[in-house]
N, C-alpha and C positions, 0 to 999 in steps of 0.2 A: 477559284470562278477565272475564267478565262478572262483578260479584257479585251472588248472588241474595238475591233479598228474603225477610228472617225471614218462616218462613209459622208461624200455631198450627194442632196437632191434637187434634183429639176425645181423652177416653179409649177411648171407641169404636172409635175408627181404630186407632187406639194397640195396644189388644187384640186386633186383630183381624189388625194385621200381626206382628206376636207370634207370635198362632195358626198362621198360614202361616208362619213362619219354622218351627214343630217340626212341621207336621203334613204337610207340602212337603219335609220331604226336602231343600230347594234349600238354600245355602247366602247368611247374613244380604246379601251385599255384591252377591246374585241378584234374593232380594227388593225388596233397596232398591233395586236397579237398574232393575225393577220398578213400581216403587213411586211411582219418580220420589223417594228421600226420598236426605237424604246416611246412607252408612254407620255415620257414627257415629252417627249419632241413633236410626237402629233397634238397633245393639248398645244404647248403650244402654238402651232400653228393654226387647227381651232380658235384659239383666242385672238389673235392676230387678224384672221379673217373677217370674226366679229369685227371687230375695231377698224377694219378697211369698210369694211361695211357700213359703219356709222354705230355704230352697237359699243358694248364693252365698257372695258371702265373707264371713269371719268377725269382726263387728263392723258391717257395715252394714247400714246401715236401713231399712226398710218406709216403703211413700205414708205409713201410718198415722201411723209415726213420724217421721218428716221433716215428715210439714202441724201437727201435734204440737211438736215442736223448735222450728218458723216462728212457732207463736203466742204459746211459753213468752217467745220472746226478743223479739217483739212486745210480750206483757205488760210484762217485765222494763225494757223501755224507757220504757213508761210509768208506771212508777209510778217508776224515778227521777228525770223529767222531775220527778215531784208531788213526790217527797221534796228537788230543790232548789227548787220552787216556794212550795215548805212554808218550807228553812233559808231565805229570804230575805224570808219574811214574819214568822215566829219574830223574825231578825235587826231588823228593820226596826219592829216594835213592840216590842222591847227599847229597839232606842234611842230611840225617842220617847217611851217610858214615865220617861226619868232626865233 
């Protein structure tokens, strides 16, 4: 079986695919086959759309919350790096002044 190359899809395409699942009455598997998508990808888009709409599993993060969490993790990583640099600089200058 040949491995499929990873593809990317626009948010608009994902939204239309999810809407098609909801409005057509077709199963996720049928719609995924019709659009040449993997079932797991379409199913995850449908579940994320449910969470964004206020439903879904308890504790699941909406798309906005995921984006915010990603940004906070990036900011945290940068702050840790800056703190380490400052620690090393303070140790260097303390050693130099002796």
